[in-house]
VEXLO-677596 format. One line per field, with one value per residue (C-alpha): chain; residue in one letter; residue number from 1; x, y, z negated. Coordinates in nm, 3 decimals, padded with zeros to 5 digits. Layout:
<recs>
chain <- (A,...)
res <- (A,...)
n <- (NUM,...)
X <- (X,...)
Y <- (Y,...)
Z <- (Z,...)
</recs>
This chain:
<recs>
chain <- (A,A,A,A,A,A,A,A,A,A,A,A,A,A,A,A,A,A,A,A,A,A,A,A,A,A,A,A,A,A,A,A,A,A,A,A,A,A,A,A,A,A,A,A,A,A,A,A,A,A,A,A,A,A,A,A,A,A,A,A,A,A,A,A,A,A,A,A,A,A,A,A,A,A,A,A,A,A,A,A,A,A,A,A,A,A,A,A,A,A,A,A,A,A,A,A,A,A,A,A,A,A,A,A,A,A,A,A,A,A,A,A,A,A,A,A,A,A,A,A,A,A,A,A,A,A,A,A,A,A,A,A,A,A,A,A,A,A,A,A,A,A,A,A,A,A,A,A,A,A,A,A,A,A,A,A,A,A,A,A,A,A,A,A,A,A,A,A,A,A,A,A,A,A,A,A,A,A,A,A,A,A,A,A,A,A,A,A,A,A,A,A,A,A,A,A,A,A,A,A,A,A,A,A,A,A,A,A,A,A,A,A,A,A,A,A,A,A,A,A,A,A,A,A,A,A,A,A,A,A,A,A,A,A,A,A,A,A,A,A,A,A,A,A,A,A,A,A,A,A,A,A,A,A,A,A,A,A,A,A,A,A,A,A,A,A,A,A,A,A,A,A,A,A,A,A,A,A,A,A,A,A,A,A,A,A,A,A,A,A,A,A,A,A,A,A,A,A,A,A,A,A,A,A,A,A,A,A,A,A,A,A,A,A,A,A,A,A,A,A,A,A,A,A,A,A,A,A,A,A,A,A,A,A,A,A,A,A,A,A,A,A,A,A,A)
res <- (M,Q,L,S,L,Q,T,R,N,A,L,R,A,A,S,P,F,Q,T,R,R,T,A,A,P,P,C,L,R,I,R,A,C,T,D,P,P,A,E,G,I,L,P,V,P,A,G,L,R,A,E,S,L,P,H,H,V,A,M,I,M,D,G,N,S,R,W,A,R,A,R,G,M,P,T,S,A,G,H,A,A,L,Q,P,A,L,E,E,T,V,R,L,S,C,A,R,G,I,R,V,L,T,A,F,A,F,S,H,Q,N,W,D,R,P,K,E,E,V,D,F,C,M,A,V,Y,N,R,F,I,Q,D,N,V,A,Q,F,L,R,Y,F,L,F,L,K,L,I,L,R,P,D,N,F,S,N,R,Y,K,I,N,F,M,L,L,A,F,S,M,P,C,S,M,N,M,M,V,S,S,A,C,C,K,S,E,T,H,Y,Q,G,E,E,I,L,M,F,C,R,E,G,I,R,L,R,V,I,G,D,C,S,R,L,P,T,Y,L,Q,K,T,A,Q,N,A,E,E,E,T,S,S,N,S,Q,H,D,L,M,L,A,I,G,Y,S,G,R,T,D,I,L,Q,A,C,G,K,L,A,R,K,V,H,S,K,L,L,R,P,E,D,I,D,E,S,L,F,A,D,E,L,Q,T,S,W,T,D,E,F,P,C,P,D,L,L,I,R,T,S,G,E,L,R,L,S,N,F,L,L,W,Q,S,A,Y,S,E,L,F,F,T,D,T,L,W,P,D,F,G,E,A,E,Y,L,Q,A,L,M,S,F,Q,S,R,D,R,R,F,G,K,R,K,L)
n <- (1,2,3,4,5,6,7,8,9,10,11,12,13,14,15,16,17,18,19,20,21,22,23,24,25,26,27,28,29,30,31,32,33,34,35,36,37,38,39,40,41,42,43,44,45,46,47,48,49,50,51,52,53,54,55,56,57,58,59,60,61,62,63,64,65,66,67,68,69,70,71,72,73,74,75,76,77,78,79,80,81,82,83,84,85,86,87,88,89,90,91,92,93,94,95,96,97,98,99,100,101,102,103,104,105,106,107,108,109,110,111,112,113,114,115,116,117,118,119,120,121,122,123,124,125,126,127,128,129,130,131,132,133,134,135,136,137,138,139,140,141,142,143,144,145,146,147,148,149,150,151,152,153,154,155,156,157,158,159,160,161,162,163,164,165,166,167,168,169,170,171,172,173,174,175,176,177,178,179,180,181,182,183,184,185,186,187,188,189,190,191,192,193,194,195,196,197,198,199,200,201,202,203,204,205,206,207,208,209,210,211,212,213,214,215,216,217,218,219,220,221,222,223,224,225,226,227,228,229,230,231,232,233,234,235,236,237,238,239,240,241,242,243,244,245,246,247,248,249,250,251,252,253,254,255,256,257,258,259,260,261,262,263,264,265,266,267,268,269,270,271,272,273,274,275,276,277,278,279,280,281,282,283,284,285,286,287,288,289,290,291,292,293,294,295,296,297,298,299,300,301,302,303,304,305,306,307,308,309,310,311,312,313,314,315,316,317,318,319,320,321,322,323,324,325,326,327,328,329,330,331,332,333,334,335,336,337,338,339,340,341,342,343,344,345)
X <- (00.000,00.135,00.061,-00.222,-00.141,-00.361,-00.165,00.171,00.065,-00.071,00.257,00.451,00.220,00.189,00.559,00.642,01.012,01.166,01.495,01.592,01.882,02.157,02.246,02.557,02.892,03.128,03.418,03.692,04.059,04.158,04.513,04.606,04.461,04.453,04.235,03.870,03.624,03.481,03.134,02.875,03.084,02.958,03.167,03.013,02.849,02.957,02.778,02.701,02.904,02.974,03.034,02.687,02.460,02.165,02.222,01.860,01.628,01.257,01.055,00.679,00.652,00.338,00.186,00.202,-00.164,-00.153,00.163,-00.018,-00.336,-00.134,00.002,-00.330,-00.217,-00.397,-00.338,-00.145,00.120,00.184,00.224,00.459,00.666,00.733,00.999,01.257,01.227,01.283,01.577,01.737,01.677,01.839,02.139,02.176,02.141,02.419,02.630,02.600,02.677,02.329,02.310,01.932,01.652,01.289,01.041,00.666,00.512,00.165,-00.020,-00.260,-00.540,-00.451,-00.609,-00.944,-00.863,-01.020,-00.898,-00.765,-00.545,-00.425,-00.338,-00.142,00.051,00.142,00.271,00.486,00.644,00.704,00.877,01.088,01.222,01.280,01.450,01.684,01.793,02.090,02.178,02.159,02.415,02.640,02.703,03.073,03.310,03.626,03.958,04.271,04.612,04.942,05.265,05.582,05.926,06.019,06.359,06.444,06.360,06.329,05.957,05.690,05.454,05.096,04.857,04.503,04.199,03.848,03.586,03.224,02.936,03.076,03.393,03.700,03.934,04.302,04.529,04.890,05.045,05.382,05.446,05.767,05.910,05.897,05.523,05.579,05.682,05.985,06.120,05.990,05.685,05.440,05.641,05.409,05.139,04.779,04.543,04.174,03.948,03.578,03.348,02.979,02.864,02.573,02.210,02.010,01.636,01.346,00.973,00.785,00.411,00.135,00.288,00.007,-00.222,00.024,-00.036,00.137,00.369,00.485,00.538,00.757,00.952,01.011,01.117,01.361,01.509,01.549,01.730,01.955,02.058,02.073,02.455,02.489,02.595,02.667,02.313,01.964,01.652,01.316,01.017,00.696,00.400,00.068,00.239,00.066,00.251,-00.033,-00.042,00.335,00.298,00.011,00.201,00.501,00.272,00.131,00.478,00.576,00.244,00.298,00.648,00.510,00.233,00.495,00.700,00.990,00.971,00.859,00.631,00.861,01.149,00.978,01.142,01.173,01.463,01.281,00.972,01.170,01.325,00.980,00.904,00.948,01.225,01.443,01.561,01.804,01.999,02.207,01.972,01.607,01.478,01.499,01.705,01.526,01.174,01.085,00.735,00.668,00.357,00.298,00.102,00.199,00.130,00.286,-00.011,00.044,00.407,00.677,00.485,00.706,01.030,00.988,00.956,01.280,01.304,01.362,01.070,01.105,00.805,00.832,00.569,00.753,00.551,00.728,00.804,00.982,01.186,01.551,01.900,01.828,01.530,01.718,02.010,01.771,01.633,01.981,02.090,01.779,01.859,02.209,02.071,01.866,01.983,01.910,01.897,01.670,01.508,01.837,01.968,02.309,02.521)
Y <- (00.000,00.341,00.669,00.857,01.185,01.363,01.217,01.298,01.657,01.688,01.561,01.814,02.102,02.019,02.019,02.346,02.298,02.429,02.244,01.909,01.846,01.611,01.380,01.216,01.390,01.463,01.226,01.439,01.364,01.450,01.581,01.523,01.374,01.718,01.868,01.949,01.665,01.631,01.754,01.514,01.433,01.643,01.741,01.649,01.960,02.072,01.875,01.578,01.264,01.065,00.745,00.743,00.825,00.590,00.298,00.293,00.592,00.558,00.850,00.906,01.164,01.349,01.688,01.708,01.805,02.064,02.210,02.257,02.401,02.655,02.783,02.784,02.495,02.171,01.858,01.708,01.978,01.861,01.502,01.609,01.798,01.468,01.376,01.654,01.636,01.260,01.297,01.546,01.316,01.026,01.244,01.364,01.010,00.887,01.189,01.111,00.743,00.626,00.269,00.224,00.467,00.353,00.604,00.561,00.694,00.536,00.334,00.044,00.273,00.535,00.313,00.446,00.795,00.924,00.727,01.038,01.118,00.757,00.741,01.062,00.935,00.614,00.822,01.029,00.717,00.575,00.893,00.906,00.556,00.614,00.948,00.819,00.468,00.610,00.820,00.517,00.347,00.653,00.676,00.608,00.467,00.666,00.500,00.707,00.549,00.734,00.537,00.693,00.539,00.471,00.613,00.339,00.023,-00.121,-00.080,00.161,00.340,00.333,00.595,00.516,00.722,00.585,00.842,00.745,00.964,01.017,01.167,01.052,00.811,00.781,00.483,00.386,00.051,-00.077,-00.298,-00.431,-00.240,-00.569,-00.520,-00.213,-00.219,-00.002,00.227,00.534,00.410,00.477,00.725,00.997,00.884,00.917,00.648,00.716,00.415,00.379,00.090,00.089,00.031,00.268,00.248,-00.073,-00.016,-00.224,-00.149,-00.301,-00.329,-00.504,-00.473,-00.677,-00.371,-00.139,-00.042,-00.275,00.000,00.075,-00.293,-00.321,-00.005,-00.123,-00.470,-00.335,-00.090,-00.360,-00.582,-00.300,-00.198,-00.546,-00.553,-00.223,-00.251,00.094,00.203,00.051,00.246,00.090,00.263,00.160,00.179,00.025,-00.084,-00.188,-00.279,-00.506,-00.684,-00.727,-00.903,-01.119,-01.230,-01.320,-01.532,-01.700,-01.789,-01.945,-02.132,-02.282,-02.392,-02.560,-02.724,-02.855,-02.985,-02.760,-02.592,-02.684,-02.436,-02.434,-02.319,-01.994,-01.696,-01.323,-01.371,-01.621,-01.402,-01.091,-01.283,-01.312,-00.939,-00.739,-00.528,-00.836,-00.779,-00.520,-00.781,-00.599,-00.324,-00.421,-00.215,00.165,00.334,00.661,00.714,01.064,01.190,01.527,01.751,01.754,01.428,01.219,00.860,00.574,00.523,00.149,00.186,-00.065,-00.165,-00.460,-00.304,00.024,-00.133,00.033,00.311,00.665,00.878,01.231,01.442,01.776,02.030,02.078,01.958,01.699,01.916,02.163,01.894,01.959,01.953,02.173,01.961,01.636,01.762,01.856,01.501,01.348,01.576,01.475,01.109,01.151,01.313,01.001,00.741,00.413,00.147,-00.112,-00.195,-00.240,-00.038,00.119,00.084)
Z <- (00.000,00.100,-00.073,00.092,00.265,00.010,-00.282,-00.122,-00.057,-00.411,-00.553,-00.351,-00.436,-00.805,-00.883,-01.062,-00.989,-00.668,-00.702,-00.846,-01.078,-00.974,-01.259,-01.122,-01.170,-00.882,-00.832,-00.985,-01.029,-01.385,-01.402,-01.763,-02.077,-02.235,-01.961,-02.035,-01.975,-01.627,-01.547,-01.686,-01.993,-02.281,-02.581,-02.913,-03.067,-03.411,-03.679,-03.455,-03.523,-03.209,-03.404,-03.563,-03.272,-03.212,-02.976,-02.860,-02.831,-02.750,-02.614,-02.619,-02.342,-02.448,-02.371,-01.993,-01.948,-02.224,-02.073,-01.742,-01.896,-02.095,-01.764,-01.582,-01.364,-01.274,-01.479,-01.189,-01.227,-01.582,-01.471,-01.191,-01.450,-01.627,-01.372,-01.416,-01.794,-01.785,-01.547,-01.784,-02.081,-01.898,-01.815,-02.174,-02.309,-02.083,-02.170,-02.541,-02.493,-02.592,-02.471,-02.425,-02.347,-02.345,-02.202,-02.264,-01.945,-01.937,-02.196,-02.150,-02.270,-02.007,-01.741,-01.866,-01.738,-01.412,-01.110,-00.936,-01.236,-01.269,-00.899,-00.926,-01.229,-01.045,-00.754,-00.993,-01.145,-00.799,-00.690,-01.006,-00.940,-00.569,-00.624,-00.891,-00.794,-00.606,-00.910,-01.138,-00.916,-00.914,-01.288,-01.274,-01.525,-01.458,-01.523,-01.480,-01.500,-01.522,-01.507,-01.646,-01.706,-02.066,-02.157,-02.404,-02.215,-01.870,-01.887,-01.778,-02.009,-01.885,-02.011,-01.914,-01.987,-01.986,-01.902,-01.930,-02.038,-02.382,-02.522,-02.329,-02.499,-02.420,-02.478,-02.409,-02.330,-02.205,-01.903,-01.753,-01.459,-01.274,-01.254,-01.037,-00.673,-00.741,-01.009,-00.833,-00.648,-00.928,-01.132,-01.257,-01.016,-01.120,-01.006,-01.032,-01.032,-01.092,-01.156,-01.079,-01.433,-01.429,-01.533,-01.528,-01.483,-01.606,-01.595,-01.889,-01.946,-01.754,-01.408,-01.252,-01.272,-01.101,-00.738,-00.493,-00.369,-00.725,-00.803,-00.494,-00.576,-00.933,-00.823,-00.566,-00.816,-01.080,-00.830,-00.706,-01.059,-01.213,-01.211,-01.394,-01.756,-01.898,-01.989,-01.990,-01.899,-01.975,-01.823,-02.002,-01.762,-01.866,-02.188,-02.510,-02.828,-02.940,-02.604,-02.618,-02.953,-02.824,-02.515,-02.732,-02.953,-02.642,-02.512,-02.844,-02.865,-02.521,-02.619,-02.931,-02.727,-02.483,-02.778,-02.683,-03.021,-03.371,-03.552,-03.855,-03.635,-03.539,-03.706,-03.640,-03.404,-03.185,-03.183,-03.086,-02.797,-02.640,-02.651,-02.333,-02.483,-02.537,-02.179,-02.307,-02.505,-02.767,-02.884,-02.825,-03.119,-03.112,-03.381,-03.311,-03.178,-03.058,-02.983,-02.826,-02.833,-03.210,-03.234,-03.538,-03.434,-03.240,-03.006,-02.967,-02.860,-02.963,-03.276,-03.368,-03.248,-03.436,-03.783,-03.895,-03.638,-03.757,-03.636,-03.507,-03.410,-03.231,-03.126,-02.797,-02.499,-02.286,-01.979,-02.212,-02.389,-02.312,-02.454,-02.757,-02.862,-02.804,-03.011,-03.293,-03.293,-03.297,-03.583,-03.777,-03.714,-03.854,-04.168,-04.254,-04.505,-04.329,-04.601,-04.428,-04.763,-04.944,-05.235,-05.198,-05.510)
</recs>
C-alpha cells in the first residue's frame, strides 16, 4: 500500500520545519589527541558525570496536538513535528553514549482515534524511518592510530583514539618495529578508520495492525541496521505494556504445554526474555523514563520493564523537547539514590 497523494501533501504542508537536521557527523581527520572533539561528539556539561549516565532511556513523546493548537495549527502539524524532535533526541542520546533509546510513538489505545489522524501518524512514522535509515548506518566509530618510534627500544609506540558519540578516549600501546613495513613508512602517520557500528532499529508493538507499507519499511530498516551494535533504537507503535505481559505469559504457557519448560522453572529472568524489549539484550529495562507535556502517568508503557526506572516528568511539549530539557532530565537522574530496595550501610 502506498501513501495517498492527499496524505503525502498533508505531511509536507503540516511540517512546521523548513529544514531538516543532519544527525551524522562529517568524516573528519583528527590531528592530535589534544584537539577538540569532532562535530557530533559532545563534551560532558559541568555537573554531569559521564560514568553514571543511564544505559537505557525511554521517552513518552506526548503533547504534539496541544503544541499545534497553541500555535493555531492543525493537529497534523503537531504530529509532523514529532519527527525533528525525535531525530534530535536520537542524536543527543548517541552523543552522550546512551546505549538504548525507546520512544513511545503510538499506543494500542490510540487506534481508537479518528482514522484520518491515525493514517497521518502512520505516515509520519514511515517517513521518520525512511529518512533516517541512512543516518543510522552513518554513525561512525572513529579509530585514529598514530605510530611513532620509541627512543628506548626497537619498537613503535601506537597511540590510538576511539571516538564514538561520547567523550574521546586515548590509549597507548607498544608494538615491535617488525610489525611495520619499514622504520619510516608509518612514522608519525595518522590512520583514520571507521566501523559501521551505528544504530540498530526495532519497531515493537502489535505490528500486525500497522499499514502494509509501514510494516515493509520497518522490516527493511530492521534488516539494514541489524549488524549495527553501537546504539539501539526501539520505536513503540501500537504498543501496550499489558499486552506485552500477556504475550510473554502466552509464550511461556505454550512452552510448558509442549514440555519444553517446567512451571517451577519460570522466574523473572525467563519471563523478561519473552518481553518485546528483550531484543536489546544488555539493557532491556529503562534506567530513566521521561514523559513530556505535564502528564503524570505511564499510560500502559513498559509496565514490567519500568519497575525500577527513575521517572522524570516535564511540562515541555514533545516538539519543544531539546538539549536543555534532556540535560535537565539526565541531571535529575544523577541526583537520585538508586537502592533497588536495598539499604546502603
